[in-house]
C-alpha positions, 0 to 999 in steps of 0.5 A: 508613781513610775519606777524611774520617778521612784528611783529619782526620789530615792537618790534625792532627785526630787521634782518640783519648783522652789518657792519663797515661803513668805514675803520678807523672807529668803527661805525657799521650799520645794515640794516634790511632785511625786513623793511630797518630800520638802527641800529647804534652802535660803536664796538672798537677793542682794543689791549693788555693793556701795562704799560706806564713806568717801575716804574708806574702802569698806563696802556693803550690800543689802538683801532686797527681800530680808535686809540681810547685809554683807560687807567687804573691803574694796581698794581702788589701786592705781598703776604700779610704781617703783618706790626706791632707786636700785630696787625693782619691786613695785607698789600700788596705792589705793586712791581712796584710803592710801593703802599701799600694797607690794605688786610685781618685781619689774626688771628693766633688762637690756639687750641679750649678749653672749656671756664671755667664755660660755655658750650662753646669752646674758642680760642685765637689769639697769636698775638692780643689776640682776642678770638672766642667763639662757642658752645662746641663740647666736650662731655657732662660730665657724670652725677654723679652716684647716690648712691645705696640705702642701708637699715639701720640696724634695731633697737629696736621697735619705730625706723623707718627703713630708706634708705640713698641715694643722695639728688635729687637736688644737687646730693652732700654730705649729706644723703637723707632719705626715710622713711619706715614703723616703726617697732613698729607701721608700721606707716610712718616717717616725714623726707620728709620735711627735707632740704638738708645741701648742696643745701638747696633744697627740698629732705630729708637729715634726722635729729635726730628729725625724728619721727614716725607719729603714735608712736612718735619714733625717726628716725635714723640720717645717713650720 
């Protein structure tokens, strides 16, 4: 016997064909061609599964060689259906024995829509009113267009020239005033410290008390 064959037998890799021991039995044996080691196993030859009664779901099958029998329950379920209104649980019923089994939860969701006050989409089931939420796929709203700076008409000496633009914090109503040199002394105004009347945030809205730092000229209140 060759070296490789001896190694194969040593690790249980015997060579030979399995054969039934006798008629009417499912016992099989393999006799190794190299070392004559015998390996046994049982291999049944079962027929088709058959129902045992018209209104039952019990099935049985029999081995064609030894007569060994096996059994199982095989229901014939129909399509899933709702059992009650306002509930999305579905059930399936066996057409043979009437056995009922819970199936999947099948919601009937409507269209996705943006959930108010959020950046999320929401949809609602028309049966049980369950909701689903997801990050919105709707395009982001366009930011408001900032107003174009407009020069304020020049007034008598002592008044600084100012520009009216939207508050950078709230982009809302109110006038953000950006000072320019005073026409009297070419100094700067002080309205950068004013508070927006809409958002109370930083940024200037302009007030009657704005004065030039150099000459003390009052600013122009602009809306």
